[in-house]
Structure formats: structure tokens, C-alpha cells
C-alpha positions in Angstrom: 16.5 -7.0 -12.2 14.9 -10.2 -11.1 12.8 -9.3 -8.1 12.3 -6.4 -5.8 12.0 -8.5 -2.7 12.8 -12.0 -1.5 10.1 -12.4 1.1 6.6 -10.9 0.8 7.1 -9.3 4.2 9.7 -7.1 2.5 6.9 -5.5 0.3 4.1 -3.4 1.5 2.3 -3.3 -1.9 2.2 0.5 -2.1 2.9 0.4 -5.9 5.5 3.1 -5.7 7.8 1.0 -7.9 5.0 0.6 -10.5 4.4 4.3 -10.7 8.1 5.3 -10.9 9.2 2.8 -13.6 10.0 4.8 -16.8 9.7 1.6 -19.0 6.4 0.3 -17.5 8.3 -2.9 -16.7 6.5 -3.5 -13.4 2.9 -4.7 -12.9 1.0 -5.7 -9.7 0.0 -9.3 -9.4 -2.5 -10.8 -6.9 -1.1 -13.6 -4.7 -3.1 -16.5 -3.4 -4.6 -14.3 -0.6 -5.5 -11.5 -2.9 -2.7 -9.1 -2.0 -1.0 -7.2 -4.7 2.8 -7.6 -5.2 5.0 -6.2 -7.9 6.3 -8.4 -10.7 9.0 -7.3 -13.2 8.9 -7.9 -16.9 12.5 -8.8 -17.5 12.4 -8.0 -21.2 11.3 -4.4 -20.5 13.4 -3.7 -17.4 16.6 -1.5 -18.1 18.0 -1.9 -14.5 17.8 1.8 -13.7 17.2 1.0 -10.0 14.4 3.7 -9.5 12.1 1.0 -8.2 14.5 0.2 -5.3 15.2 3.9 -4.6 11.5 4.7 -4.3 10.7 1.7 -2.1 9.9 2.7 1.5 11.0 -0.6 2.8 14.3 -0.8 0.8 16.0 2.2 2.3 17.1 1.2 5.8 17.6 4.8 7.0 14.1 5.9 5.9 12.7 2.6 7.2 13.9 3.4 10.7 11.9 6.6 10.6 8.9 4.9 9.0 6.7 3.9 11.9 4.0 1.4 11.1 0.9 2.2 13.1 -2.7 1.3 12.7 -5.7 2.7 14.5 -9.1 1.2 15.1 -12.1 3.1 16.3 -15.7 2.2 17.0 -18.6 4.6 17.5 -20.4 3.9 20.8 -23.7 4.9 19.3 -25.0 1.8 17.7 -27.7 3.5 15.7 -25.1 5.9 14.2 -22.7 3.0 13.6 -25.3 0.9 11.8 -26.7 3.8 9.6 -23.3 4.8 8.2 -23.2 3.4 4.7 -20.3 1.4 3.3 -19.3 4.3 1.0 -19.3 6.8 3.9 -17.3 4.5 6.1 -14.6 4.0 3.5 -14.4 7.7 2.8 -14.6 9.3 6.3 -16.1 6.9 8.8 -14.1 8.2 11.7 -14.5 11.8 10.7 -18.2 11.4 10.2 -18.7 9.8 13.5 -16.5 12.2 15.5 -17.5 15.4 13.5 -21.1 15.0 12.4 -22.5 17.6 9.9 
């Protein structure tokens, strides 16, 4: 297999293909903007097709059900917002702000 996608928009960078490959023929490579995209080692690939089967964007029927949604939230309390550390915000910033200890 040459490539998993033609346009970068056809890949979400989820690494599912990397994880399913039985021959470890796929690795993730940073592009010029720092996003990870799969690359295939042609000499290791056995063309089993598992990477295409596991891809959430390749299966058109599954893709119709796959709704892309993003949520953004901001705590109204500036003191609380400023005092949440980076680690806490990555782990549970929304839960911490909405459900304090």
C-alpha cells in the first residue's frame, strides 16, 4: 500500500492504523505544522488492509454516523480560571471548574 490518504483532510491523526498494523509498517510523522500523519514502510507492508478497515474516515457508512463536534468552555470566575494549573486543565479543567472538590 502506498498511502492511506490522498489529502491531509482525509486523515484525523488518530493512530488507529499504527496500532492495528501487525507488521509495524506504519509510523507517525510530523508535517510542517507539527501534526502527526501516518507513513507506510513499503518494505514491511503486506497489504493486509487492516489499516483501511480500522480508519474512522475511510468507512463511509461509519463516517456518516461519526459527528465531529468540539466544545469550548470558560469559567466565569477569573480567580479560579487563573489558579488552575496547566496539568489540571489538561486532565479535567472542565470537570474541575464545574464540579469542584
